[in-house]
C-alpha positions as CSV (number, residue, x, y, z in Angstrom):
1,M,96.8,45.0,51.3
2,D,93.6,43.1,50.6
3,G,90.0,44.5,50.6
4,A,89.1,43.3,54.0
5,T,92.0,45.0,55.6
6,L,91.2,48.2,53.8
7,F,87.6,48.0,55.0
8,G,88.9,47.4,58.5
9,L,91.1,50.5,58.4
10,C,88.2,52.6,57.0
11,A,86.0,51.3,59.8
12,A,88.7,52.4,62.4
13,V,88.8,55.9,60.8
14,L,85.0,56.2,60.9
15,V,84.9,55.2,64.6
16,G,87.7,57.6,65.4
17,L,85.9,60.5,63.6
18,G,82.6,59.7,65.2
19,L,84.2,59.6,68.7
20,Y,85.9,62.9,68.0
21,G,82.6,64.4,67.0
22,L,80.9,63.0,70.1
23,I,83.5,64.6,72.3
24,I,84.0,67.9,70.6
25,N,80.5,69.0,69.4
26,P,78.2,70.4,72.1
27,Q,75.1,70.5,69.8
28,P,72.8,67.4,70.3
29,L,72.0,67.0,66.6
30,R,75.7,66.8,65.7
31,K,76.1,64.3,68.5
32,I,73.4,62.2,67.0
33,V,75.1,62.3,63.6
34,A,78.5,61.5,65.2
35,F,76.9,58.5,66.9
36,N,75.6,57.3,63.6
37,V,79.1,57.7,62.1
38,V,80.5,55.5,64.9
39,G,77.7,53.0,64.2
40,G,78.6,53.0,60.5
41,G,82.2,52.3,61.3
42,V,81.2,49.3,63.5
43,F,78.9,48.0,60.8
44,L,81.7,48.3,58.2
45,L,83.9,46.4,60.6
46,F,81.3,43.6,60.9
47,G,81.0,43.5,57.1
48,A,84.8,43.2,56.8
49,I,84.9,40.4,59.3
50,A,82.1,38.5,57.4
51,H,83.9,39.1,54.1
52,R,87.2,37.9,55.4
53,G,85.7,34.6,56.4
54,A,84.1,34.3,52.9
55,A,87.4,35.1,51.2
56,A,89.2,32.3,53.1
57,G,86.9,29.8,51.4
58,W,84.9,29.0,54.4
59,G,81.7,30.6,53.1
60,G,80.2,33.7,54.5
61,D,80.1,33.8,58.3
62,P,76.4,34.3,59.2
63,V,77.0,35.6,62.7
64,P,78.5,39.0,61.7
65,Q,75.9,39.3,58.9
66,A,73.1,38.7,61.4
67,L,74.7,41.3,63.8
68,L,75.0,43.7,60.9
69,I,71.4,43.5,59.9
70,T,70.1,43.6,63.5
71,G,72.4,46.5,64.3
72,L,71.2,48.5,61.3
73,V,67.6,48.2,62.5
74,V,68.4,49.1,66.1
75,A,70.5,52.1,65.0
76,F,67.7,53.3,62.8
77,C,65.2,53.0,65.7
78,A,67.6,54.7,68.1
79,T,68.2,57.6,65.7
80,A,64.5,58.1,65.2
81,L,63.9,58.1,69.0
82,A,66.7,60.6,69.6
83,L,65.4,62.9,66.9
84,T,61.9,62.7,68.3
85,V,63.2,63.6,71.8
86,L,65.2,66.4,70.3
87,L,62.2,67.8,68.4
88,R,60.1,67.5,71.6
89,L,62.8,69.4,73.5
90,F,62.7,72.1,70.9
91,D,58.9,72.2,71.1
92,V,58.8,72.6,74.9
93,V,61.9,74.7,75.6
94,G,62.3,76.6,72.3
95,S,66.0,75.5,71.9
96,V,67.8,72.3,71.4
97,T,70.8,73.2,73.6
98,L,70.9,72.4,77.3
99,D,73.1,75.3,78.3
100,P,72.7,75.9,82.0
101,D,73.7,79.6,81.6
102,A,71.0,80.3,79.0
103,D,67.8,82.0,80.2
104,A,64.8,79.6,80.1
105,P,61.5,80.9,78.8
106,A,59.0,81.9,81.5
107,E,56.3,79.5,80.3
108,P,56.7,76.6,77.8
109,N,54.8,76.7,74.5
110,R,51.6,74.8,75.2
111,D,49.3,76.1,72.4
112,R,48.7,72.6,71.0
113,R,47.3,71.3,74.3
114,A,44.8,74.1,74.7
115,G,42.6,72.9,71.9
């Protein structure tokens, strides 16, 4: 088994673990982390595809490399946005869960706006 195949199998395992975490975990922060694990698996797969082309003597394939770099930037921005929304949810509601059975506070925390 060559290195590209091993990286491809590791990418499949990462995507599988990430999808399992997305389905099983109800907490939003854990879902964000699981989504990042899925993204890491996809990026590893793109890297394995780019490496396989280079190992065949064709030179490195620039398309998977460009997708990898662009995907890393987009994943970082999406994670930052998701964490910001999660922190804002905690600031307003006082909890990061969206359980419909939980009692909501009578009035949201608006101390910062009163100033």
